[in-house]
PDBQT receptor file of N, H, CA, C and O in Angstrom, charges set to zero:
ATOM      1  N   MET A   1      -2.454  40.617  -6.571  1.00  0.00    +0.000 N 
ATOM      2  CA  MET A   1      -1.604  39.696  -6.030  1.00  0.00    +0.000 C 
ATOM      3  C   MET A   1      -0.445  39.155  -7.190  1.00  0.00    +0.000 C 
ATOM      4  O   MET A   1       0.462  38.404  -6.832  1.00  0.00    +0.000 OA
ATOM      5  N   LEU A   2      -0.585  39.662  -8.750  1.00  0.00    +0.000 N 
ATOM      6  H   LEU A   2      -1.322  40.273  -9.041  1.00  0.00    +0.000 HD
ATOM      7  CA  LEU A   2       0.284  39.723  -9.663  1.00  0.00    +0.000 C 
ATOM      8  C   LEU A   2       1.170  40.522  -9.541  1.00  0.00    +0.000 C 
ATOM      9  O   LEU A   2       2.326  40.183  -9.794  1.00  0.00    +0.000 OA
ATOM     10  N   ARG A   3       0.822  41.969  -9.062  1.00  0.00    +0.000 N 
ATOM     11  H   ARG A   3      -0.118  42.244  -8.856  1.00  0.00    +0.000 HD
ATOM     12  CA  ARG A   3       1.845  43.429  -8.616  1.00  0.00    +0.000 C 
ATOM     13  C   ARG A   3       2.513  42.565  -7.552  1.00  0.00    +0.000 C 
ATOM     14  O   ARG A   3       3.729  42.463  -7.709  1.00  0.00    +0.000 OA
ATOM     15  N   ASN A   4       2.117  42.067  -6.743  1.00  0.00    +0.000 N 
ATOM     16  H   ASN A   4       1.128  42.150  -6.615  1.00  0.00    +0.000 HD
ATOM     17  CA  ASN A   4       2.757  41.762  -5.326  1.00  0.00    +0.000 C 
ATOM     18  C   ASN A   4       3.266  40.448  -4.925  1.00  0.00    +0.000 C 
ATOM     19  O   ASN A   4       3.151  39.984  -3.791  1.00  0.00    +0.000 OA
ATOM     20  N   PRO A   5       3.906  39.805  -6.042  1.00  0.00    +0.000 N 
ATOM     21  CA  PRO A   5       4.009  38.315  -5.682  1.00  0.00    +0.000 C 
ATOM     22  C   PRO A   5       4.610  38.135  -4.400  1.00  0.00    +0.000 C 
ATOM     23  O   PRO A   5       5.204  39.106  -3.930  1.00  0.00    +0.000 OA
ATOM     24  N   ARG A   6       4.568  37.137  -3.787  1.00  0.00    +0.000 N 
ATOM     25  H   ARG A   6       4.086  36.349  -4.169  1.00  0.00    +0.000 HD
ATOM     26  CA  ARG A   6       5.057  36.799  -2.631  1.00  0.00    +0.000 C 
ATOM     27  C   ARG A   6       4.901  37.380  -1.490  1.00  0.00    +0.000 C 
ATOM     28  O   ARG A   6       5.647  37.127  -0.543  1.00  0.00    +0.000 OA
ATOM     29  N   GLN A   7       3.836  38.306  -1.412  1.00  0.00    +0.000 N 
ATOM     30  H   GLN A   7       3.230  38.511  -2.181  1.00  0.00    +0.000 HD
ATOM     31  CA  GLN A   7       3.360  39.253  -0.464  1.00  0.00    +0.000 C 
ATOM     32  C   GLN A   7       2.173  39.177  -0.211  1.00  0.00    +0.000 C 
ATOM     33  O   GLN A   7       1.198  39.443  -0.915  1.00  0.00    +0.000 OA
ATOM     34  N   VAL A   8       2.281  38.623   1.319  1.00  0.00    +0.000 N 
ATOM     35  H   VAL A   8       3.073  38.406   1.890  1.00  0.00    +0.000 HD
ATOM     36  CA  VAL A   8       0.534  38.249   2.160  1.00  0.00    +0.000 C 
ATOM     37  C   VAL A   8      -0.260  39.925   1.867  1.00  0.00    +0.000 C 
ATOM     38  O   VAL A   8       0.042  41.024   2.331  1.00  0.00    +0.000 OA
ATOM     39  N   ILE A   9      -1.481  39.469   0.801  1.00  0.00    +0.000 N 
ATOM     40  H   ILE A   9      -1.726  38.576   0.424  1.00  0.00    +0.000 HD
ATOM     41  CA  ILE A   9      -2.311  40.778   0.863  1.00  0.00    +0.000 C 
ATOM     42  C   ILE A   9      -3.593  40.153   1.699  1.00  0.00    +0.000 C 
ATOM     43  O   ILE A   9      -4.071  39.029   1.544  1.00  0.00    +0.000 OA
ATOM     44  N   SER A  10      -4.026  41.181   2.631  1.00  0.00    +0.000 N 
ATOM     45  H   SER A  10      -3.637  42.094   2.756  1.00  0.00    +0.000 HD
ATOM     46  CA  SER A  10      -5.089  41.057   3.361  1.00  0.00    +0.000 C 
ATOM     47  C   SER A  10      -6.753  41.015   2.617  1.00  0.00    +0.000 C 
ATOM     48  O   SER A  10      -7.079  41.531   1.547  1.00  0.00    +0.000 OA
ATOM     49  N   SER A  11      -7.440  40.395   3.369  1.00  0.00    +0.000 N 
ATOM     50  H   SER A  11      -7.175  39.976   4.237  1.00  0.00    +0.000 HD
ATOM     51  CA  SER A  11      -8.737  39.970   2.885  1.00  0.00    +0.000 C 
ATOM     52  C   SER A  11      -9.732  41.328   2.817  1.00  0.00    +0.000 C 
ATOM     53  O   SER A  11     -10.760  41.416   2.145  1.00  0.00    +0.000 OA
ATOM     54  N   ASP A  12      -9.068  42.519   3.825  1.00  0.00    +0.000 N 
ATOM     55  H   ASP A  12      -8.234  42.448   4.371  1.00  0.00    +0.000 HD
ATOM     56  CA  ASP A  12      -9.685  43.691   3.478  1.00  0.00    +0.000 C 
ATOM     57  C   ASP A  12      -9.000  44.417   2.396  1.00  0.00    +0.000 C 
ATOM     58  O   ASP A  12      -9.636  45.431   2.105  1.00  0.00    +0.000 OA
ATOM     59  N   ARG A  13      -8.034  44.279   1.763  1.00  0.00    +0.000 N 
ATOM     60  H   ARG A  13      -7.518  43.456   1.999  1.00  0.00    +0.000 HD
ATOM     61  CA  ARG A  13      -7.528  44.761   0.934  1.00  0.00    +0.000 C 
ATOM     62  C   ARG A  13      -7.827  44.694  -0.465  1.00  0.00    +0.000 C 
ATOM     63  O   ARG A  13      -7.602  45.596  -1.272  1.00  0.00    +0.000 OA
ATOM     64  N   ILE A  14      -8.476  43.299  -0.777  1.00  0.00    +0.000 N 
ATOM     65  H   ILE A  14      -8.659  42.566  -0.122  1.00  0.00    +0.000 HD
ATOM     66  CA  ILE A  14      -8.571  42.560  -1.552  1.00  0.00    +0.000 C 
ATOM     67  C   ILE A  14      -9.940  43.087  -1.842  1.00  0.00    +0.000 C 
ATOM     68  O   ILE A  14     -10.345  43.356  -2.973  1.00  0.00    +0.000 OA
ATOM     69  N   LEU A  15     -10.835  43.254  -0.386  1.00  0.00    +0.000 N 
ATOM     70  H   LEU A  15     -10.506  43.035   0.532  1.00  0.00    +0.000 HD
ATOM     71  CA  LEU A  15     -12.351  43.532  -0.900  1.00  0.00    +0.000 C 
ATOM     72  C   LEU A  15     -12.292  45.333  -1.147  1.00  0.00    +0.000 C 
ATOM     73  O   LEU A  15     -13.176  46.004  -1.680  1.00  0.00    +0.000 OA
ATOM     74  N   GLU A  16     -11.525  45.625  -0.818  1.00  0.00    +0.000 N 
ATOM     75  H   GLU A  16     -10.807  45.080  -0.385  1.00  0.00    +0.000 HD
ATOM     76  CA  GLU A  16     -11.276  47.185  -1.566  1.00  0.00    +0.000 C 
ATOM     77  C   GLU A  16     -10.953  47.577  -2.537  1.00  0.00    +0.000 C 
ATOM     78  O   GLU A  16     -11.420  48.531  -3.160  1.00  0.00    +0.000 OA
ATOM     79  N   LYS A  17      -9.892  46.723  -2.873  1.00  0.00    +0.000 N 
ATOM     80  H   LYS A  17      -9.513  45.948  -2.368  1.00  0.00    +0.000 HD
ATOM     81  CA  LYS A  17      -9.332  46.661  -4.612  1.00  0.00    +0.000 C 
ATOM     82  C   LYS A  17     -10.160  46.077  -5.249  1.00  0.00    +0.000 C 
ATOM     83  O   LYS A  17     -10.315  46.881  -6.168  1.00  0.00    +0.000 OA
ATOM     84  N   VAL A  18     -10.924  45.139  -5.488  1.00  0.00    +0.000 N 
ATOM     85  H   VAL A  18     -10.799  44.485  -4.741  1.00  0.00    +0.000 HD
ATOM     86  CA  VAL A  18     -12.109  44.497  -6.330  1.00  0.00    +0.000 C 
ATOM     87  C   VAL A  18     -13.366  45.067  -6.062  1.00  0.00    +0.000 C 
ATOM     88  O   VAL A  18     -13.918  45.485  -7.080  1.00  0.00    +0.000 OA
ATOM     89  N   TRP A  19     -13.851  45.183  -5.256  1.00  0.00    +0.000 N 
ATOM     90  H   TRP A  19     -13.402  44.844  -4.429  1.00  0.00    +0.000 HD
ATOM     91  CA  TRP A  19     -15.477  45.552  -4.630  1.00  0.00    +0.000 C 
ATOM     92  C   TRP A  19     -15.222  47.090  -4.350  1.00  0.00    +0.000 C 
ATOM     93  O   TRP A  19     -16.145  47.766  -4.805  1.00  0.00    +0.000 OA
ATOM     94  N   GLY A  20     -14.309  47.780  -3.780  1.00  0.00    +0.000 N 
ATOM     95  H   GLY A  20     -13.559  47.232  -3.411  1.00  0.00    +0.000 HD
ATOM     96  CA  GLY A  20     -14.495  49.710  -3.422  1.00  0.00    +0.000 C 
ATOM     97  C   GLY A  20     -14.796  49.446  -2.262  1.00  0.00    +0.000 C 
ATOM     98  O   GLY A  20     -15.375  48.458  -1.811  1.00  0.00    +0.000 OA
ATOM     99  N   TYR A  21     -14.388  50.368  -1.748  1.00  0.00    +0.000 N 
ATOM    100  H   TYR A  21     -13.917  51.171  -2.114  1.00  0.00    +0.000 HD
ATOM    101  CA  TYR A  21     -14.550  50.674  -0.335  1.00  0.00    +0.000 C 
ATOM    102  C   TYR A  21     -16.210  50.684   0.180  1.00  0.00    +0.000 C 
ATOM    103  O   TYR A  21     -16.495  50.518   1.366  1.00  0.00    +0.000 OA
ATOM    104  N   ASP A  22     -17.160  50.882  -0.788  1.00  0.00    +0.000 N 
ATOM    105  H   ASP A  22     -16.929  51.017  -1.752  1.00  0.00    +0.000 HD
ATOM    106  CA  ASP A  22     -18.603  50.886  -0.224  1.00  0.00    +0.000 C 
ATOM    107  C   ASP A  22     -18.976  49.207  -0.335  1.00  0.00    +0.000 C 
ATOM    108  O   ASP A  22     -20.173  48.927  -0.273  1.00  0.00    +0.000 OA
ATOM    109  N   PHE A  23     -18.268  48.403  -0.450  1.00  0.00    +0.000 N 
ATOM    110  H   PHE A  23     -17.295  48.631  -0.501  1.00  0.00    +0.000 HD
ATOM    111  CA  PHE A  23     -18.717  47.315  -0.481  1.00  0.00    +0.000 C 
ATOM    112  C   PHE A  23     -18.867  46.627   0.810  1.00  0.00    +0.000 C 
ATOM    113  O   PHE A  23     -17.946  46.638   1.627  1.00  0.00    +0.000 OA
ATOM    114  N   MET A  24     -19.929  46.059   1.022  1.00  0.00    +0.000 N 
ATOM    115  H   MET A  24     -20.677  46.050   0.358  1.00  0.00    +0.000 HD
ATOM    116  CA  MET A  24     -20.108  46.053   2.782  1.00  0.00    +0.000 C 
ATOM    117  C   MET A  24     -20.534  43.868   2.468  1.00  0.00    +0.000 C 
ATOM    118  O   MET A  24     -21.474  43.503   1.762  1.00  0.00    +0.000 OA
ATOM    119  N   SER A  25     -19.867  43.177   2.972  1.00  0.00    +0.000 N 
ATOM    120  H   SER A  25     -19.104  43.473   3.545  1.00  0.00    +0.000 HD
ATOM    121  CA  SER A  25     -19.766  41.778   2.997  1.00  0.00    +0.000 C 
ATOM    122  C   SER A  25     -19.891  41.282   4.079  1.00  0.00    +0.000 C 
ATOM    123  O   SER A  25     -19.526  42.108   4.915  1.00  0.00    +0.000 OA
ATOM    124  N   GLU A  26     -20.333  40.021   4.710  1.00  0.00    +0.000 N 
ATOM    125  H   GLU A  26     -20.630  39.350   4.031  1.00  0.00    +0.000 HD
ATOM    126  CA  GLU A  26     -20.230  39.282   5.748  1.00  0.00    +0.000 C 
ATOM    127  C   GLU A  26     -20.018  37.979   5.602  1.00  0.00    +0.000 C 
ATOM    128  O   GLU A  26     -19.793  37.178   6.509  1.00  0.00    +0.000 OA
ATOM    129  N   SER A  27     -20.119  37.670   3.973  1.00  0.00    +0.000 N 
ATOM    130  H   SER A  27     -20.301  38.320   3.236  1.00  0.00    +0.000 HD
ATOM    131  CA  SER A  27     -20.310  36.666   3.338  1.00  0.00    +0.000 C 
ATOM    132  C   SER A  27     -18.971  36.182   3.159  1.00  0.00    +0.000 C 
ATOM    133  O   SER A  27     -18.031  36.855   3.581  1.00  0.00    +0.000 OA
ATOM    134  N   ASN A  28     -18.679  34.470   2.251  1.00  0.00    +0.000 N 
ATOM    135  H   ASN A  28     -19.443  33.923   1.908  1.00  0.00    +0.000 HD
ATOM    136  CA  ASN A  28     -17.640  34.266   2.414  1.00  0.00    +0.000 C 
ATOM    137  C   ASN A  28     -16.988  34.494   0.484  1.00  0.00    +0.000 C 
ATOM    138  O   ASN A  28     -16.289  33.681  -0.121  1.00  0.00    +0.000 OA
ATOM    139  N   ILE A  29     -17.450  35.663   0.012  1.00  0.00    +0.000 N 
ATOM    140  H   ILE A  29     -18.018  36.324   0.503  1.00  0.00    +0.000 HD
ATOM    141  CA  ILE A  29     -17.122  35.964  -0.750  1.00  0.00    +0.000 C 
ATOM    142  C   ILE A  29     -15.722  35.602  -1.336  1.00  0.00    +0.000 C 
ATOM    143  O   ILE A  29     -15.664  34.761  -2.233  1.00  0.00    +0.000 OA
ATOM    144  N   ILE A  30     -14.520  36.242  -0.835  1.00  0.00    +0.000 N 
ATOM    145  H   ILE A  30     -14.568  36.925  -0.106  1.00  0.00    +0.000 HD
ATOM    146  CA  ILE A  30     -13.145  36.313  -1.314  1.00  0.00    +0.000 C 
ATOM    147  C   ILE A  30     -13.005  34.485  -1.356  1.00  0.00    +0.000 C 
ATOM    148  O   ILE A  30     -12.661  33.823  -2.335  1.00  0.00    +0.000 OA
ATOM    149  N   GLU A  31     -13.320  34.054  -0.223  1.00  0.00    +0.000 N 
ATOM    150  H   GLU A  31     -13.599  34.593   0.572  1.00  0.00    +0.000 HD
ATOM    151  CA  GLU A  31     -13.158  32.237  -0.407  1.00  0.00    +0.000 C 
ATOM    152  C   GLU A  31     -13.726  31.713  -1.666  1.00  0.00    +0.000 C 
ATOM    153  O   GLU A  31     -13.285  30.820  -2.389  1.00  0.00    +0.000 OA
ATOM    154  N   VAL A  32     -14.898  32.514  -1.806  1.00  0.00    +0.000 N 
ATOM    155  H   VAL A  32     -15.256  33.240  -1.219  1.00  0.00    +0.000 HD
ATOM    156  CA  VAL A  32     -15.257  31.715  -2.989  1.00  0.00    +0.000 C 
ATOM    157  C   VAL A  32     -14.463  31.985  -4.389  1.00  0.00    +0.000 C 
ATOM    158  O   VAL A  32     -14.204  31.084  -5.187  1.00  0.00    +0.000 OA
ATOM    159  N   TYR A  33     -14.209  32.980  -4.522  1.00  0.00    +0.000 N 
ATOM    160  H   TYR A  33     -14.419  33.712  -3.873  1.00  0.00    +0.000 HD
ATOM    161  CA  TYR A  33     -13.421  33.549  -5.830  1.00  0.00    +0.000 C 
ATOM    162  C   TYR A  33     -11.640  32.997  -5.766  1.00  0.00    +0.000 C 
ATOM    163  O   TYR A  33     -10.973  32.805  -6.782  1.00  0.00    +0.000 OA
ATOM    164  N   ILE A  34     -11.192  32.840  -4.534  1.00  0.00    +0.000 N 
ATOM    165  H   ILE A  34     -11.734  32.996  -3.709  1.00  0.00    +0.000 HD
ATOM    166  CA  ILE A  34     -10.118  32.313  -4.313  1.00  0.00    +0.000 C 
ATOM    167  C   ILE A  34     -10.456  30.867  -4.877  1.00  0.00    +0.000 C 
ATOM    168  O   ILE A  34     -10.030  30.644  -6.010  1.00  0.00    +0.000 OA
ATOM    169  N   ARG A  35     -11.106  29.934  -4.294  1.00  0.00    +0.000 N 
ATOM    170  H   ARG A  35     -11.452  30.114  -3.374  1.00  0.00    +0.000 HD
ATOM    171  CA  ARG A  35     -11.424  28.407  -4.720  1.00  0.00    +0.000 C 
ATOM    172  C   ARG A  35     -11.205  28.606  -5.919  1.00  0.00    +0.000 C 
ATOM    173  O   ARG A  35     -10.140  28.117  -6.297  1.00  0.00    +0.000 OA
ATOM    174  N   ALA A  36     -12.072  29.388  -7.050  1.00  0.00    +0.000 N 
ATOM    175  H   ALA A  36     -12.937  29.786  -6.743  1.00  0.00    +0.000 HD
ATOM    176  CA  ALA A  36     -12.344  29.384  -8.304  1.00  0.00    +0.000 C 
ATOM    177  C   ALA A  36     -11.197  29.754  -9.219  1.00  0.00    +0.000 C 
ATOM    178  O   ALA A  36     -11.212  29.361 -10.385  1.00  0.00    +0.000 OA
ATOM    179  N   LEU A  37     -10.028  30.620  -8.665  1.00  0.00    +0.000 N 
ATOM    180  H   LEU A  37     -10.016  30.940  -7.718  1.00  0.00    +0.000 HD
ATOM    181  CA  LEU A  37      -9.145  30.913  -9.115  1.00  0.00    +0.000 C 
ATOM    182  C   LEU A  37      -8.130  29.779  -9.033  1.00  0.00    +0.000 C 
ATOM    183  O   LEU A  37      -7.359  29.554  -9.967  1.00  0.00    +0.000 OA
ATOM    184  N   ARG A  38      -8.137  29.098  -7.958  1.00  0.00    +0.000 N 
ATOM    185  H   ARG A  38      -8.764  29.281  -7.200  1.00  0.00    +0.000 HD
ATOM    186  CA  ARG A  38      -7.325  27.932  -7.639  1.00  0.00    +0.000 C 
ATOM    187  C   ARG A  38      -7.143  26.619  -8.716  1.00  0.00    +0.000 C 
ATOM    188  O   ARG A  38      -6.259  25.933  -9.228  1.00  0.00    +0.000 OA
ATOM    189  N   ILE A  39      -8.978  26.809  -8.674  1.00  0.00    +0.000 N 
ATOM    190  H   ILE A  39      -9.696  27.367  -8.258  1.00  0.00    +0.000 HD
ATOM    191  CA  ILE A  39      -9.510  25.719  -9.679  1.00  0.00    +0.000 C 
ATOM    192  C   ILE A  39      -8.151  26.134 -11.076  1.00  0.00    +0.000 C 
ATOM    193  O   ILE A  39      -7.066  25.609 -11.325  1.00  0.00    +0.000 OA
ATOM    194  N   LYS A  40      -8.773  27.094 -11.601  1.00  0.00    +0.000 N 
ATOM    195  H   LYS A  40      -9.654  27.521 -11.398  1.00  0.00    +0.000 HD
ATOM    196  CA  LYS A  40      -8.061  27.755 -12.742  1.00  0.00    +0.000 C 
ATOM    197  C   LYS A  40      -6.580  27.623 -13.126  1.00  0.00    +0.000 C 
ATOM    198  O   LYS A  40      -5.943  27.232 -14.103  1.00  0.00    +0.000 OA
ATOM    199  N   LEU A  41      -6.320  28.138 -11.887  1.00  0.00    +0.000 N 
ATOM    200  H   LEU A  41      -6.838  28.456 -11.093  1.00  0.00    +0.000 HD
ATOM    201  CA  LEU A  41      -4.599  28.174 -12.206  1.00  0.00    +0.000 C 
ATOM    202  C   LEU A  41      -3.708  26.931 -12.089  1.00  0.00    +0.000 C 
ATOM    203  O   LEU A  41      -2.558  26.881 -12.526  1.00  0.00    +0.000 OA
ATOM    204  N   GLU A  42      -4.375  25.879 -11.426  1.00  0.00    +0.000 N 
ATOM    205  H   GLU A  42      -5.309  25.919 -11.070  1.00  0.00    +0.000 HD
ATOM    206  CA  GLU A  42      -3.890  24.672 -11.044  1.00  0.00    +0.000 C 
ATOM    207  C   GLU A  42      -4.498  23.398 -11.898  1.00  0.00    +0.000 C 
ATOM    208  O   GLU A  42      -4.437  22.176 -11.755  1.00  0.00    +0.000 OA
ATOM    209  N   ALA A  43      -5.117  24.287 -12.861  1.00  0.00    +0.000 N 
ATOM    210  H   ALA A  43      -5.166  25.279 -12.977  1.00  0.00    +0.000 HD
ATOM    211  CA  ALA A  43      -6.036  22.823 -13.667  1.00  0.00    +0.000 C 
ATOM    212  C   ALA A  43      -4.741  22.175 -14.474  1.00  0.00    +0.000 C 
ATOM    213  O   ALA A  43      -4.801  21.007 -14.859  1.00  0.00    +0.000 OA
ATOM    214  N   ARG A  44      -3.544  23.006 -14.716  1.00  0.00    +0.000 N 
ATOM    215  H   ARG A  44      -3.495  23.955 -14.403  1.00  0.00    +0.000 HD
ATOM    216  CA  ARG A  44      -2.333  22.688 -15.801  1.00  0.00    +0.000 C 
ATOM    217  C   ARG A  44      -1.496  22.346 -15.028  1.00  0.00    +0.000 C 
ATOM    218  O   ARG A  44      -0.666  21.530 -15.432  1.00  0.00    +0.000 OA
ATOM    219  N   ASN A  45      -1.424  22.769 -13.857  1.00  0.00    +0.000 N 
ATOM    220  H   ASN A  45      -2.098  23.431 -13.529  1.00  0.00    +0.000 HD
ATOM    221  CA  ASN A  45      -0.258  22.954 -12.806  1.00  0.00    +0.000 C 
ATOM    222  C   ASN A  45      -0.385  22.072 -11.505  1.00  0.00    +0.000 C 
ATOM    223  O   ASN A  45      -1.406  22.363 -10.883  1.00  0.00    +0.000 OA
ATOM    224  N   SER A  46       0.340  21.108 -10.939  1.00  0.00    +0.000 N 
ATOM    225  H   SER A  46       1.170  20.872 -11.444  1.00  0.00    +0.000 HD
ATOM    226  CA  SER A  46      -0.279  20.694  -9.939  1.00  0.00    +0.000 C 
ATOM    227  C   SER A  46       0.690  20.957  -8.757  1.00  0.00    +0.000 C 
ATOM    228  O   SER A  46       1.085  20.118  -7.948  1.00  0.00    +0.000 OA
ATOM    229  N   LYS A  47       1.022  22.358  -8.809  1.00  0.00    +0.000 N 
ATOM    230  H   LYS A  47       0.702  23.039  -9.467  1.00  0.00    +0.000 HD
ATOM    231  CA  LYS A  47       1.583  23.108  -7.527  1.00  0.00    +0.000 C 
ATOM    232  C   LYS A  47       0.721  24.195  -7.380  1.00  0.00    +0.000 C 
ATOM    233  O   LYS A  47       0.287  24.945  -8.254  1.00  0.00    +0.000 OA
ATOM    234  N   ARG A  48       0.481  24.198  -5.938  1.00  0.00    +0.000 N 
ATOM    235  H   ARG A  48       0.833  23.589  -5.227  1.00  0.00    +0.000 HD
ATOM    236  CA  ARG A  48      -0.326  25.546  -5.382  1.00  0.00    +0.000 C 
ATOM    237  C   ARG A  48       0.271  26.478  -5.717  1.00  0.00    +0.000 C 
ATOM    238  O   ARG A  48       1.499  26.500  -5.810  1.00  0.00    +0.000 OA
ATOM    239  N   LEU A  49      -0.638  27.616  -6.013  1.00  0.00    +0.000 N 
ATOM    240  H   LEU A  49      -1.635  27.598  -5.938  1.00  0.00    +0.000 HD
ATOM    241  CA  LEU A  49       0.129  28.831  -6.095  1.00  0.00    +0.000 C 
ATOM    242  C   LEU A  49      -0.482  30.080  -5.479  1.00  0.00    +0.000 C 
ATOM    243  O   LEU A  49       0.169  31.117  -5.353  1.00  0.00    +0.000 OA
ATOM    244  N   LEU A  50      -2.140  29.917  -4.982  1.00  0.00    +0.000 N 
ATOM    245  H   LEU A  50      -2.669  29.075  -5.085  1.00  0.00    +0.000 HD
ATOM    246  CA  LEU A  50      -2.684  30.692  -4.080  1.00  0.00    +0.000 C 
ATOM    247  C   LEU A  50      -2.414  30.238  -3.072  1.00  0.00    +0.000 C 
ATOM    248  O   LEU A  50      -2.362  29.032  -3.312  1.00  0.00    +0.000 OA
ATOM    249  N   HIS A  51      -2.094  30.447  -1.582  1.00  0.00    +0.000 N 
ATOM    250  H   HIS A  51      -2.136  31.427  -1.387  1.00  0.00    +0.000 HD
ATOM    251  CA  HIS A  51      -1.879  30.112  -0.500  1.00  0.00    +0.000 C 
ATOM    252  C   HIS A  51      -2.765  30.799   0.469  1.00  0.00    +0.000 C 
ATOM    253  O   HIS A  51      -3.067  31.953   0.166  1.00  0.00    +0.000 OA
ATOM    254  N   THR A  52      -3.119  30.442   1.292  1.00  0.00    +0.000 N 
ATOM    255  H   THR A  52      -2.873  29.504   1.538  1.00  0.00    +0.000 HD
ATOM    256  CA  THR A  52      -3.882  31.060   2.556  1.00  0.00    +0.000 C 
ATOM    257  C   THR A  52      -2.948  31.835   3.612  1.00  0.00    +0.000 C 
ATOM    258  O   THR A  52      -1.994  31.059   3.548  1.00  0.00    +0.000 OA
ATOM    259  N   ALA A  53      -2.714  32.393   4.141  1.00  0.00    +0.000 N 
ATOM    260  H   ALA A  53      -3.489  33.023   4.193  1.00  0.00    +0.000 HD
ATOM    261  CA  ALA A  53      -1.952  33.190   5.269  1.00  0.00    +0.000 C 
ATOM    262  C   ALA A  53      -3.168  33.457   6.673  1.00  0.00    +0.000 C 
ATOM    263  O   ALA A  53      -3.527  34.538   7.139  1.00  0.00    +0.000 OA
ATOM    264  N   GLN A  54      -3.541  32.232   7.037  1.00  0.00    +0.000 N 
ATOM    265  H   GLN A  54      -3.249  31.354   6.658  1.00  0.00    +0.000 HD
ATOM    266  CA  GLN A  54      -4.211  32.104   8.258  1.00  0.00    +0.000 C 
ATOM    267  C   GLN A  54      -4.793  33.381   9.221  1.00  0.00    +0.000 C 
ATOM    268  O   GLN A  54      -4.090  33.799  10.141  1.00  0.00    +0.000 OA
ATOM    269  N   GLY A  55      -5.856  33.847   8.998  1.00  0.00    +0.000 N 
ATOM    270  H   GLY A  55      -6.426  33.507   8.251  1.00  0.00    +0.000 HD
ATOM    271  CA  GLY A  55      -5.957  34.682   9.722  1.00  0.00    +0.000 C 
ATOM    272  C   GLY A  55      -5.822  36.557   9.031  1.00  0.00    +0.000 C 
ATOM    273  O   GLY A  55      -6.284  37.576   9.543  1.00  0.00    +0.000 OA
ATOM    274  N   VAL A  56      -5.231  36.445   8.081  1.00  0.00    +0.000 N 
ATOM    275  H   VAL A  56      -4.855  35.618   7.665  1.00  0.00    +0.000 HD
ATOM    276  CA  VAL A  56      -4.329  37.321   7.528  1.00  0.00    +0.000 C 
ATOM    277  C   VAL A  56      -4.802  37.248   6.123  1.00  0.00    +0.000 C 
ATOM    278  O   VAL A  56      -5.222  38.393   5.953  1.00  0.00    +0.000 OA
ATOM    279  N   GLY A  57      -4.978  36.653   5.093  1.00  0.00    +0.000 N 
ATOM    280  H   GLY A  57      -4.637  35.724   5.231  1.00  0.00    +0.000 HD
ATOM    281  CA  GLY A  57      -5.409  36.776   3.861  1.00  0.00    +0.000 C 
ATOM    282  C   GLY A  57      -4.588  35.991   3.060  1.00  0.00    +0.000 C 
ATOM    283  O   GLY A  57      -4.327  34.930   3.628  1.00  0.00    +0.000 OA
ATOM    284  N   TYR A  58      -3.936  36.126   1.650  1.00  0.00    +0.000 N 
ATOM    285  H   TYR A  58      -4.148  36.987   1.188  1.00  0.00    +0.000 HD
ATOM    286  CA  TYR A  58      -3.677  35.429   0.468  1.00  0.00    +0.000 C 
ATOM    287  C   TYR A  58      -2.170  35.715   0.224  1.00  0.00    +0.000 C 
ATOM    288  O   TYR A  58      -1.583  36.606   0.838  1.00  0.00    +0.000 OA
ATOM    289  N   VAL A  59      -1.575  34.930  -0.689  1.00  0.00    +0.000 N 
ATOM    290  H   VAL A  59      -2.051  34.206  -1.188  1.00  0.00    +0.000 HD
ATOM    291  CA  VAL A  59      -0.458  35.274  -0.771  1.00  0.00    +0.000 C 
ATOM    292  C   VAL A  59      -0.050  34.348  -2.182  1.00  0.00    +0.000 C 
ATOM    293  O   VAL A  59      -0.184  33.124  -2.184  1.00  0.00    +0.000 OA
ATOM    294  N   LEU A  60       0.445  35.083  -3.328  1.00  0.00    +0.000 N 
ATOM    295  H   LEU A  60       0.553  36.077  -3.327  1.00  0.00    +0.000 HD
ATOM    296  CA  LEU A  60       0.672  34.158  -4.735  1.00  0.00    +0.000 C 
ATOM    297  C   LEU A  60       2.074  33.750  -4.695  1.00  0.00    +0.000 C 
ATOM    298  O   LEU A  60       2.905  34.657  -4.647  1.00  0.00    +0.000 OA
ATOM    299  N   ARG A  61       2.482  32.519  -4.705  1.00  0.00    +0.000 N 
ATOM    300  H   ARG A  61       1.807  31.783  -4.744  1.00  0.00    +0.000 HD
ATOM    301  CA  ARG A  61       3.910  32.091  -5.006  1.00  0.00    +0.000 C 
ATOM    302  C   ARG A  61       4.038  30.459  -5.224  1.00  0.00    +0.000 C 
ATOM    303  O   ARG A  61       3.169  29.726  -4.751  1.00  0.00    +0.000 OA
ATOM    304  N   GLU A  62       4.702  30.139  -5.662  1.00  0.00    +0.000 N 
ATOM    305  H   GLU A  62       5.408  30.734  -6.046  1.00  0.00    +0.000 HD
ATOM    306  CA  GLU A  62       5.018  28.654  -5.896  1.00  0.00    +0.000 C 
ATOM    307  C   GLU A  62       5.093  27.603  -4.608  1.00  0.00    +0.000 C 
ATOM    308  O   GLU A  62       5.710  27.804  -3.562  1.00  0.00    +0.000 OA
ATOM    309  N   GLN A  63       4.446  26.640  -4.891  1.00  0.00    +0.000 N 
ATOM    310  H   GLN A  63       3.945  26.477  -5.741  1.00  0.00    +0.000 HD
ATOM    311  CA  GLN A  63       4.751  25.680  -3.505  1.00  0.00    +0.000 C 
ATOM    312  C   GLN A  63       6.230  25.277  -3.633  1.00  0.00    +0.000 C 
ATOM    313  O   GLN A  63       6.815  24.963  -4.670  1.00  0.00    +0.000 OA
ATOM    314  N   LYS A  64       6.670  25.335  -2.523  1.00  0.00    +0.000 N 
ATOM    315  H   LYS A  64       6.195  25.590  -1.681  1.00  0.00    +0.000 HD
ATOM    316  CA  LYS A  64       7.972  24.897  -2.112  1.00  0.00    +0.000 C 
ATOM    317  C   LYS A  64       8.298  23.312  -2.575  1.00  0.00    +0.000 C 
ATOM    318  O   LYS A  64       7.573  22.437  -2.101  1.00  0.00    +0.000 OA
ATOM    319  N   SER A  65       9.365  22.939  -3.481  1.00  0.00    +0.000 N 
ATOM    320  H   SER A  65       9.954  23.650  -3.866  1.00  0.00    +0.000 HD
ATOM    321  CA  SER A  65       9.362  21.279  -3.371  1.00  0.00    +0.000 C 
ATOM    322  C   SER A  65       9.792  20.534  -2.324  1.00  0.00    +0.000 C 
ATOM    323  O   SER A  65       9.732  19.305  -2.375  1.00  0.00    +0.000 OA
TER     324      SER A  65
C-alpha cells in the first residue's frame, strides 16, 4: 500500500504478497491485521489513513477534510 498510495489493493493481492500463493485462508486474517495497522497508524493522528473499499480491498490515503 505504501508503494501504491491512493490505489485500491484487493484482498487477494494482499494475501498473495504477504503470505504467498500457497496461503489458503477462509478466515478474517486480513481484517485483523488491517485493524491492528489502523490502531498503530492512527494513534498519533486523528485522520483515517487505511480505508476499506467495500467488496474490493483496501486503500491508503488521507481522509478528506
